[in-house]
N, C-alpha and C positions, 0 to 999 in steps of 0.2 A: 443253444439258448444260454448255457452256462458261460460260454465264452463271451457272449454279448453282455451278460450281466457284469462280467469282470472288466470288459473294455469300457463300459459306460462311465464308471467312476474315474478311470484314468483320463478319459476325454474331458470330463468335467474339471478334473484337477489341472489338466493342461490349459483349459480355457481360463480358469481363474489365474493361473500363473502368468499367462500371456497378458491378461488385463492388468496385472499388478507388476509392471516393469520396474526395474530399479530407478530411483529418482536421478535426475541430472546431477552432474558434478558441478557444484558451485564454488569450488576452491579458488578459481580465478577471481570471482566476484568478491570473495572474502579477502583475497590479497589486495585488491584495489581499495576496498573499504578500509582495511587496516592502514594502508599507506596514505590515503588522501581524504578520508572522511572523519569529521569531528561533529558528533550530534549537536553540540552546543553552538557551532559556528557554520557548519555546512561543508560543502565539497570544495577541495582545492582544485578547481577546474584548470587553473593555469598550469600547475605542476603536473596534473594528470595528462593534459594535452601535450605538454612538452616531453614527458618521460614514458607514458604508457598508452598513448592513443592507439597504437597497433594492438596491444594486448586487449584493450576494450573492444576494438573492432573484431578481433578474433572471438572474443566471448560472445558478442552479439551474433556472430555467424554460427557458433555452436548452439546457442539458444534457439536459433531459427530451425534447427534440424531435429529438435525434440519431438517425439511422437506423444503428444499430450494425452491422447485418448488411451494410451497404453498404461498410464500412471493411475495410481489409486486416487480417489477423490481429494484427499488431503494433499497429496503431492501435486495434483493438478492446480489447486488453489495456490499453493506455495510457488509453483512455477509462474503462474500469471502475475502474482505480486512481484516476484523477482524480475520477471521480464519487463514489467512496467517501469520499475525503478532503474534497471539497467538501461532501458531505452531512453528514458528521460535524461539520464546522465550523458548518454551517447549523443543525443540530439543537441544538448547544450555544448558539449565538447566540440562537436562538428562546427558549430557557429561561433564559438568563443573567440574574442570577448564580447559579451552582451550584458546589459544591465538587468534584463529580465527575460525569462523564457518567452514571454509575450512578444518581445521584440523580434523573434524569429517568425512570427505570424505575418501573413500578407494581407489580412483584412484590416483596414485602417481604423475601424471603429472599436470593436470589442477586442481585437488583437488576441483571439483565442483559437484561430484555425490551425495553429501548430498542433493542437490536440486532435484535430479532425482529419488530418492527412494520413493516408495509409502508407506509412513509412517504416513500420515495424515488421520485419520479415519473420514469417512463421512457416511451419511446414505446409506447403501447398498454396502459399500466397502471401498476402500482406494485410496487416490490420492497422488501424489508427490507435492512438492512445485512448481515445474515447471508446473505441470498440472493446479494448481490453478492460477498461474500468467498468463500463456500463453493461456490456453484454456478458463477457467472460467472467467477471468478478462479481459485480453487484447482482445481476439477475441470475447468474449461474450458481451462486452460493448463498445469497440472501443473508449476509452477515455484516452488520453495521461496524464491526470492529475493523473491517478492511480500510475504513476511512482514516485510520490512524497508522496504517501500514504502507499505503502507497504515497509516493512523494512527487510533487509537481515542480520541484526546484524553486519554490517560493519560500520566503522567510516565514510566512505564516503557516506553511504546511507542516504537518507533523514530521519530525526528522526521519531519515532513513534509519532503519535498525542496523547497528554496526555488525551484523552477521546476516547471512542469507536465511530466508525462511525455509524450513524443511517440514515435510509432512509429518514425520514422527513426533515433532514437538510443536506443531503449528498452533494448537489451542493455547498452550502455555505461552508461546511467543506473542500471539495476538492479545491475550489478556494482559501480559506484561507491557506490551507496547501501548495499549490503550491506557492503562493505569499510569504509566510514566508520563504520557502526554497530558492527561487530565490533571495531574498533580504537579506538573512542571511549570516553567516560565510562561507558556502560552495556554495553560490549563484553566481550570475553573477558579473564579474569584467570587467571593460572597459579600453582599452588602445588605444589611438589615435596616428596614424603616418601619417601625411599629411591628405589626404582625406579618409584613410582607418581606419576603426574602428574594433579593435580586441575584440571579446567577449570571455572571458574565462568562460567556463561553465562546468557543471558536465559531467562526462563520460557517464552517462545514456542517454544523448542526442546524443551520438555517437552510442552506442549499439542499441538504439531503435529509430534511426533516422526516420525509415519508419513510426512509429506510429505518430510522430509529423508532418510528411509530409502529411500522409493520413487523420488523424483525428484532427490535431491541426492547420491546415492552413499553415504549414511550421514552421521550427524551429525558425527562427527570428521573424516571426509574433506571434508565441506563446509566446516567451520571452517578446516581446514588450507589449503584453496584460497584463502581470502580474508585470511589472516593474513600479517604480514610474515615474511620469510625466517628470522629468528632464532627466532620462535615456531614456525614450521613444523619447524625442525630439532629443537626440544625435543619436539614431538609425535612426530616420527619416531623419536627416540631412546628414548622412554619404553617401559618394559616393560609397563606397565599404565596405562590412562587411565580416569579416573572423571569423570563429568559431574555438577556440582552446579548447581542452578537457583536463581537469585535470587528472593526474594520480589518480587511484582509490585505496584507502587503504582498504584492507580486514581485518585489525586489528579489533578485537572484540570491539564493542561499550560498553565497560565494565566500569561502573561507580564505581565499587567496588575496583578499583586499583588506 
């Protein structure tokens, strides 16, 4: 009986250790970002394809072998975000030169099935970009900040963070990424007319309105949390708030042009 009591904690400890495997090595992704990505201009796809297409392919292969279930929850979310961004860059590099990631699609009307094809290799099979975004990330973690972390290779999309996401600093990274976007060139703009305050915001807050309502406390409350104090006060003082959504540019975020 005593032996059993001693063994049980060891088994529990082993189970916890097994579940919390070490996070993946993202150093290759960091190297590619440092060489070819400028958050203000986008990815230099031309130079990346010419010089490091093989390194990107090898990175995608290593990412496909990660046992995601063995990671901690924070590391799992970091993995899915990194995998999405790496995969988008890889898909564009494979087909470059293109004017838009939508040009890689084969559906002639909406030109969005590039996101629906199961072309992202993962352990045990393949997923589409939509699978990663909507199932693994959105429904899996219910955090509206992810909309400012994943990048769809479009000019209007929030920039790729110039460093990999890591579980140990994930909340800090997501908060910072959200704040940077909402206060940056594509962020919130305010216009007052009498007692009405118009907030011009990204189209993402229209397309994914339910995420911000369900998991972010509401779109206006979410925005207010990440804006500077002066803008927070303007929102608090407004008698009426109207959200206006900017047109979305699907032009490629191509820094090589």
